[in-house]
N, C-alpha and C positions, 0 to 999 in steps of 0.2 A: 264854530270851534274847530271844525275839521280843516278849514283853510289856514288856521293859525299854526297848525303843526306842519313842519317841513316835509315835503314830498321826497322821500328817499326810497330807492329801489333795492338797497342793500341792507343788511342787518346791522343795527347800531345799538350800542349800550346807552341807556338813559343815565346821564351823569347825575350824581347826587343821590341816587336811590340806595336804600340800605342793602339791597340784594340786586344781583344781575337780572335785568329784565330786557328781553330782546324784542324789538319791534318787527313783527312778521309781515305786516301789511302797511303801506304808506298811509299816514293820517289816522291810524287806529291804534289805541293804547292796548297793551297786553292785558289779559284778564287779571294777572297777578298784581297790577298796579292799583293801589287804593284810590278812591275817588278824590280825596283831599290832595294827594300827590299829583293826580291828573290836573286839577285846577291850578296847583302851584306851578307846574312846569309847562302849562299850556302856552304861556306867553314867552317862554324862554327858548332860545336856540340850543340845539344839542352841542355839547362841549366835547371836542376831540382832544385827548391828551397829547401833549407835545411829544414828537418823536414817533407817533403811530404811523406805520406804513399802510396807506390806503390800498395799495395793490395786494399786500398780504391779507388785509382784512376782507377783501372781496372774495378770496378763495379760502378763508378760514372755515374750518369744519365742513369743508366740501371734499368729497372723495370720488375717486374713480375705482371701478371694480374690474379685475382681470379674471377671466374664467378660461379654462382649457380642459379639453377632454380628448383622449386618444380612443381609438375604436375598441381597445381591449378593456377599458375601464368604464363599464356601464354604470357602476355604482357611483361614480363621480360624474353624473350627468350634469349638463349645464343648468337645468332647472333646479336641481338640488343645491348646486353651488350658489346660484342666485338667491335661493330662499335663505340659506345659512348666512350669506353676506348681508342680506337685507335685515335679518334679525340682529346681527352684530352692529350694523349701522344705527338701528333704532335704539339699541341699548346704550350706545356711546354718542348719541345726538349728532350723528354724521348724516349729511345729505349726499346721496349718490347722484352725480351729475353726468357721468360718462361711463360707458362700458366698452372694454376691449376684450375681444373673444377670439379664441383659436379652437375651432371645432375640428375634431378628427386629426389633430396634430400631435406628433411625438414630442416629448419634452427632453429628448437627449441633446438637442442642439437648438440654438436660436434660429438657425437657418430653416426656412420654411414655416416660420411662425409670424405672420404679418401683424397679428394683434399685439404681441409683445414688442416687436420692432417699432411699431407705430407709437406705442406707449412710451418707450424710452426716448424716441425722437421728440415727442411732444414735451416731455419733461426736460430734456437737455436744451431744447430750443427756447424754453421759457414760455411756450404757448399753453402750458397746462393751467387750467383754471381751478385746480384742486390742490390740496396739500396732504392728502392721504391716498394710498393705494390699498385696496382691500382684496386679499387673495384668500381662497378657502383654506389651503394649507401649504406647506413648503413644497410638496411634490407637484402641486399645480403650477407653482412658479417655474419648476423645471426639474428634470431628473438628470442634470448635467453630470457626466462621468468625472469631471474635475469640479469639486465642490467650490474651488476658488472662482470658477466662472459664474456660478450662481451668486456668490457673494459680490462679485464685481458688478453685475447688473443691478443688484440692490444698492450698492454703494453709489452708483451713478445717480439713482433717484434721491438718495439721502443727501448727496452733495448739492443737489439742486433744491433742497428744502422740502422734499416730498418724502413722507414716512410710509414704509411698507408695513402693513398689518396682516397677520395670518389669523383668520377668524376662528378656525376650528382647532388651533393648537392650544395646549394647556399653558404654555409660557407666554409672557408678554414681551413683545419685541421692543424693549425699551433701552437696549444697549448695555444692560448690566452683565456682570460676569456669568451669572447662571443662565441668563438668556442667550448669551453667545455660545456657551457650551451646548445647550439644548438645541439651538438652531443648527449648529454644525453637525451634531449627531443626526438630526432629521435629514439634513442634506446628504450625508453619507448613507443613511438608510434608504433614501429615495433612489440614489444611484445604484446601491447594491441590489435593490429589488429588480431593477432593469437587468442587471447582470445575471441574476439567478433565473429570471424569466427567459432570458436569451438562451441560456444553457439548456433549460428544459424544453423550449420550443425546438431548438436545433436537434436535440436527441430524439424528439418525437418525429420530426421530419425525416431524419435518417432511418428510423424504424419503418415508417410508412413507405419510403422509397425502396428499402430493401425487400419489401413485399411485392414490388412491381408496380406500385401506383405512381402516378405523376404528382410531383410536388413543384408548384410554380405554375404560372399562367401561360407564358408564351411558348409556342411550339413551332417547329420548323415546317418547311414546305412538304406537302403531301401527308400531313398528320392532322388528326382531329382529336379533341378531348371528349371522352364519353363519361358522363356522371353516372355512377352506380350507387345503389344503397348498400347497407352492410351485408346483405345477402347476395351481392353481386348481380342484382337485377338491374338492367339498364333503365335509366330514367330519362335522360335527354343529352343531346350534344351541346357543348358549351361553345358559344361563339366568342370572337375576340372581345375582351373587356368584361366577360361574364365570369362569375365565380360561384362555387357551390355555397349554399346557405347553411346546411346542416353539418355539424361536426362529424356525425356518423357516416356521412356520404364520402365517397372516394372518387378519384378521377383515373380512368384508364385511357391509354393512348390507343387509337385505332388508325389504320391506313386511310388515306383520303380517297378521292375518286380514282377511277381507273386511268383517267388522263394524267393525273398527277403522279401516280405510281409509275406510269410509263415514262414520264419525263425524268424521274429519278434514276431509273434503270439506264436511260440514254446518257445521262451525265456520267454515270460510272463507266459505261461502255466506251464513251468517247475519251475519257481520261485514261483508263487502264489499257484498252485494246487499241484505240486510235491515237494515243499519246498526244492528245490535244492540250493546248495551254488553257489557262483560266480565261484568257481574253477570247480565244477561239470559241470556247463553249458558251461564254456569255453572249458573244456576237450571234451565234447560231440561234440561241433561245430568243433574243430580242428580234432578230429578223423574222422568226417564225410567228411573232405576235404572242408569245407565251409570257405571261406576267408571273412575278413571284408571289409568295403567300400574302404579301401586303398590297397586291394589285399594282405594283410598280415594276419598271424594267429591272433586269438583273444587273449586278455589278460584279467585278472581278473577285471581290472579297467574299461574295456569297457562295462561290463554287467550292473552295476548300472547306467551308463550313458544312456544306452538304456532304462532301466526301468523308469528313471526319465524324459524322453523327452516327453513333452506335444505335440510335433508335431504329435505323433502317435494317438492322440485323436482329431486331427483337429484344434489345436491352434498353433499360432506362438507366440514366446516370444522374446522380445528385451530388452536390458539394464540390463541384469542380472549382467554383469560386465562392468567396464568402465576403460579407461586409458586416462585421460584428459591431453592433451598437452604433451604426451610422459612420463607422470609420472608413478608411480608404479600402477600395476593392482590392483583394489579393487573390492570387491563383494558388490553389492548394495542390500539393503533390499527388501523384497518381494513387499512392497507397491510402490517401484520405478520401478518395472517391467512393461513393456508395452505388453499387450496381444492382439492378433488379433483373434477373434473367427470365426469359420466356414470358415477358410482359406484353409483347406486341407480336402480331403476325409479321414475320420477316418480309421485307420488300426486296432486298438485295441478297444474293447468295453470299455466305460467309467467305468463300474463297475469293470472290471478286473484291469484297470489302478488305480482306487482308492484303491483297496485292495493291489496292489503292493506298493503304496506310504505309506500305513500304515505299511507294513512289513519293508520297508526301514527305516522308522522312528524308529521302534522298534530295528532294528539292530544297529542303530547309537547311541552309549552311550558315553557321555562325561565323560572322566576320568581325574582327576587332574594329573599334571606332577609328583608329588611325588608318587602317586599310580602307574603310569606307570613305574617309576624307581624301585619301590618296587617289582612289578611283574617281571620285568626284572632280578632283583637280585635273586629272588626265582627260576626262570628258570635256571639261571647260576648255582645255588647250586645243582639243580637236574640233569642237563645235563652235567655239567662240562665245557661247552664251549658255545659260542654264534656265530651265523651267521644269514644271511638273511633267509635261509631256516628254521632254527629252530624257529625263531621269527614268521614267517608267518604261520607255521603249529601248533603252540602251542595254545591251547584254553585259552582264557583269556588275551592274549597279543594283543596289538595294532599292526596294520600292520607296516611294515618297513617304508612306506611313512609317517606314522603318527609320528614316532620317528624323522625322518628327518625334518619334518615340525616344530616340537616343539623344537628340540635341535640343528638343523643345519646339523647334520650327525650322523650316527650310532657310529662313533668313539668318538664323543663328549658325546653321551649318555653312551657309555662304560666307558669313563673316570670318569663320575659322580658316577658310581657304583664300580670303582676300577678295571676294567677289561681291559686288553690289548690284542688286536687281534694278534694271532700268524702269520698272513699273513703280507707280506712285502708290505707296502702301500706307499713306496716312489714314485711309478709311479703316484699315485693320487695326491700327493703333487706337482709334477712337470708338471701336465697336462696343466696349463696355460702357462708355459714357452714354451712347445712344440707346443701348439696351435698358439702362436705368431710366432714360427719358421716356421710353415706351411704357415701362412699368408705372412711372409717375403719372403719365397721362391716363392710363387705365384706372389707377386709383382715384384720381380726381373726378373722372367721369362717373365712377361707381358712387362716389359721394353725392354727385349731382342728382343721380337717379334716386338715391335714397332720400334726399331732402326735398326735391322738387316734385317727384312723381310718387313718392311713398312706396317704392318697390324695394325688394330685398336682393340686390345684385351681389354676385360673388365674382372674385377675380379668378380667371381661368388658370389651370395648372401651369400653362406656359408663361403666365405673368404679363402677357400683352393683350389679353382679351377680357371682356366682361360678359358673364353669363347671368341670365335671369330664368329661374325655374328650370335649370338644366339645359337651356338653349342659348347658343352663342348669339349675342346681340351685336357686338362690334369688336373688331380687332384693330389695334394700332400698329402701323408699320412705319418704317423709316426708308425713304427712297433717296439714295445718293445720286448726285448729278454726275453723269459720265462726261468725259472729255469730248469736246467737239471734234469731229473729223475734218471739218473745214468751216470757212466763214459762212457758207450758204446752207449749212446743216442746222436744223432746229435743235434746241436743248432737249436732252433726253434723260430720264431718270429710271433707276432700276431698284426695285424693292424685293427683298426676300420674303416670300409668302408662306413658306413652309408647306404644310399640307392642309391649310385652312380652306374649307369649302363651304362654309355657312356663315351668315351674319354679314353686317356691313364692314367695309374696309376703310378705315380712316388713315390716310397716308400723309406723313410729314415729308414734304419735299424740301431738300436742303439747297443752299445757295451754291454758287460756282465753286467755292472753296470747301464745301461740305463741312462748314463750321457752325452755321446758324440755320434756323428753320426759315425758309422763304415763304411758304404758304402751306395750306392744307387742301387735300383732295378727298372727297367722300365718294366712294365707289359703291354701287349696289351689290346686293348679295348674289345676284344672278350672273356676276362676272365669271367668265369661263375659268375653270380651275387650272392650276399650274403652280410650279414651285416659285416662279418669279412674276412680278407685275411690272410691265414696261409702260412708262408714261412719257408723253410728249405734249407740246402745246396744242397740237392738232388732233390728239387722240382722245381728249376728254369727251367730245361729243360721241365718238364711237363707243366709248366705254360707259356712256351715260353718267359721267362723273360731274361733280360740282366743285368749283374752286372757292375757297374761303381764305381770307387774309388773316383773320383773328381766330383764336382758340374758342372764344365765347360763341362766335357765330357757328363754328363747327359743332359744338355741344348742342346748341339750340336746334340745328338741323337734324342731328341724330335723335334728339328727344322727340321732335315732330314726327320723324319717320317711325320711331318706336311706338308712339301713340297711335299711329294709323295701323300698324301691324298687329298690335294687341287687340284692336277692335275687330280685325278680320281673322278669318280662320288661318292657322299656320299652314304654309305650303313648303314643300321641299325646295331648297334653294340651289342644290347642286344638280347639274344636269346628269342624266343617266349615262353610265359608261357603255360604250359600244363593246360588244362581246364577240369573240371569234367563234368559229364553229365548235371548238372544243369546250366552250363555256367560260373561257378565261378572258379577262379584259385585254384588249389590244394594247400593246406597248408602243408609245410614241417617242422613241428616242430615250436618252438618258436623263436622270434627274438632275441633281445639283452638279455644278461645275467646280472643279478644284480651283482655288484661288491662284491666279497667275503671279501673285506677289510672293508666293513661297509658303504662306501659312494656310493650312488646310481647314482651319476653323472659319466659320462665317458668322454673321450677326445673328445671335440666337435670342 
């Protein structure tokens, strides 16, 4: 009898029954079907009504769940949301087949929420195998400050035939007049909750900063963060990336080592008494092997930052800039700054600091944009060409960063004076495309690890790497092909590595036109650190790299390497940095080079 019943893997309705009976397993009748009816229909084929869409029936009563939690909302934990959604699905005979999650993500914007982005992409592309999206409540969908944005993302799902259901809300999202009013009220309440919280948090930060405590994590050169309890008893120094855990604790700033404080005094003395330029001071520091607070060489822009920092005369400053509710960063006027006096032991004398501020003000001269272009045109007439080096070294011209700030990029400024750079800038025009390709490759490999090895990978904050248990596994880079200097020169590629010093490097090498991926190179984690990776046909053996033509072979090699490393004890992949006698890492030249095409941005 079991062979007479059609073997079907999807849910079907038995035709002719007085009530709806769903076949849950192939070849087995539901318990609700009487024995006589089983004998009656055993020899008959299932009847599918005319006009029934088999594609829609395969995803009917199937649902995906979306969960989100920001760090501040512990009561909306992921587990609580999943439990509430599971109860709702059981009560409404829905089967949850997929989960999209954004843990520790703010709901103010869709940017930075890979779970919601992937959900909407799957729905719009037609790859969704469900017709319902279950969300705990309206605020989990998002606290968008524009309620129309929240409605827009829900409309995209509805237009594709997928219904969004809010499981913990009292209203039914059925499109009725009352439902629409209640839903829009909830969206406005969710946005207003974020606005009110932002005001309260900002007021609390200003109060804490006025008492002389440090608000915010990063500190400048020669400063350290000391965590104290509510009785001002020291607890521990906080390293880079560490934060206090208790709300009652506070953070005080303390001077750094004696070597660092001596460097700060030298910078002020060279600028005020020696009348040295930013470039001269930077050059002296790098030649002496003194690294900055990030362990990297000094740049010209770091010198005025040091000279204008009031922390070195014992004051803390807060609210110089603000970014309210994820909006654009703005500079606040001086009267809005919050200063905490006598918060730190002074490193520099107030008189020296005041003279430095006067010299900084004299050096900063506001020039109209028309005058900036006129001076640039005169420089072009004298030199015959323009580039970043010529602009930065010519007296009377603004810095390259100033032209970028006023005109968007150097190429746009060049266009206004009728100059075309001889450099090939196609690579800069396509950097957004290749950045998206890096993120796509990282997402695909994370899914491979999740399905094939059963791991729980996470995308790195930079979007181009994959982390497992907090450890970088692999980073995906793009290497553009450089122009050949001659016929006898081998092909050479250059990839921007950033500051990645651990994990494998999977490099996509582009073709001669830098339009398509030519092949893939897998480099070991022990590769010497640096901002750039240079590759050539003859350098793979030296770098112990392996060449792959297909993406699948690259993924298989990374999985095999990962399987070996997980069985072995983890070791440090970055070589130790050499230190100078003063205890600071030695500087080996400058970091990133400015683009010679005129744009200061690189592939990020």
